[in-house]
N, C-alpha and C positions, 0 to 999 in steps of 0.2 A: 503494500500500499505505499502511495507517493503520501511524502507530508511535509508540510510546509510552517515549521513554527515559528512566528515572530516571539520576540521580546524586546524591554527596552524601553520602554515610551512613558509616556507619564506628562505631569505635569511642570512648566519651568519657565523662567522669566524671561523677557527678550535678551537677545543677546548671550544668554547661557550655552551649552550643550548636551545635547543627548547622543547615546550610541543606541542603536537599533541593531538587535542580531535576528539572522534566522538562522534556524539547523533544519537541513534537507534529509531527507532519507529516502527510501524505496524505490531511487532511479538510479544511472551512472552518472556521478555527478560530472563527470569534466566531460561528458557530453551534451551539457546545458549551459546557458549563459542565465546567470539568476539578477531578477532585478528588484528594485523595489519601485512602487506606486503610491498615490495618493490619491484621496478623493475625500472632500465635502460634502454635507447634504446636500440636495440638489443641482449639484455639479457632478460633470464626467471625471472619469478618473484619469489620473495624469502622470504620465511616467518621471521618476524624476532620476533615478540610475540606474546602469545595467552592467554585469562585470563577465566577462568569459570565466567560467569556470577552468576553463585547460588553460587560456594564456595571461588570464587576468589584463586583456585588456578594458577600457574604460570609456564610458557616456553616460554624460552628465546635460538634462535638460539645462535649456539658460536661466532656469527660476533658482536655481540653487548651485549655478558652477563657480566655483571660489569658496563657499562656505561647506559643501558637503562632501566627505571622501569615503567613496566605497572600495572594501578591501574583501578578500576571502580569505581562510583558513582552511587549507585542503584535508589538512588530518582528522581538524574537526567537525570537517562538510559544515560550514558556517559561515555565511555571508555577512559583514556588518555595514552599517550605516552612518559613519559620524557625522554628524550635527553640529554645526557650529554657527555664531553669530546667529542665532536663531530668533525670528522674525513672528508677530502674529500671524502671518499670511502662510506660516508652514504650520499652521494648524488643519490638522486632519486624521482620519484613520490611516495609517501606512499598512499596506500589501507588499508581505513578498511574492516573486513569479518565478515561476521556471518554465525557460521555452528550449526544446531541442534544437540545438547551433553545429552538432559534427554534421561537416561537409557545408554548412555556410559560410559566406565570405561575413566579416563584421560589418559589411554597410547593409547586407540585407537583415540583420538579425538588428541592426539600430533602427533598417527602417520599420521594420514589426513591432520593434519596441514602443516606436514615436507612433503606430497606429494602434499601442494597445493591446495588442494579441501574447498572449501567453500559453502554456498548456497546463501549466499545474498552478493554484492561487493560495496562499495562505489565508486565515482568518483576519489577520488585520493584529493592529495595534495602537490603540488614541496618543496621539501627542498631542498637546495642548500647550500650547504658548501663552503666557499673559503680557499684556505691556505695562 
């Protein structure tokens, strides 16, 4: 059974940091790209960042580039999202997702990411940034 389990969300003041974690199981880790999306009520899910589990290539949305850092720990099958300089507009439910990427170019993987496509999704973790 595929599982993506997020943790690390919470309430934080603007300007502070949080680190989210996503533990993956049930699939061949290095055949997938793992991503973070976020969603607020009434809005579409937005891609935040994605990382290739095999070679560590990364991509960020313009809204978080320079503030967020995605990383992976292959041995722990865990993806992290370090979120610095948080803003109230970063408030959302953050979801971890996995997309099969073996054999695909990174440009194809990121295009699917920008189209909000993934094969598996986690349950989400709430991040609230107060002003």
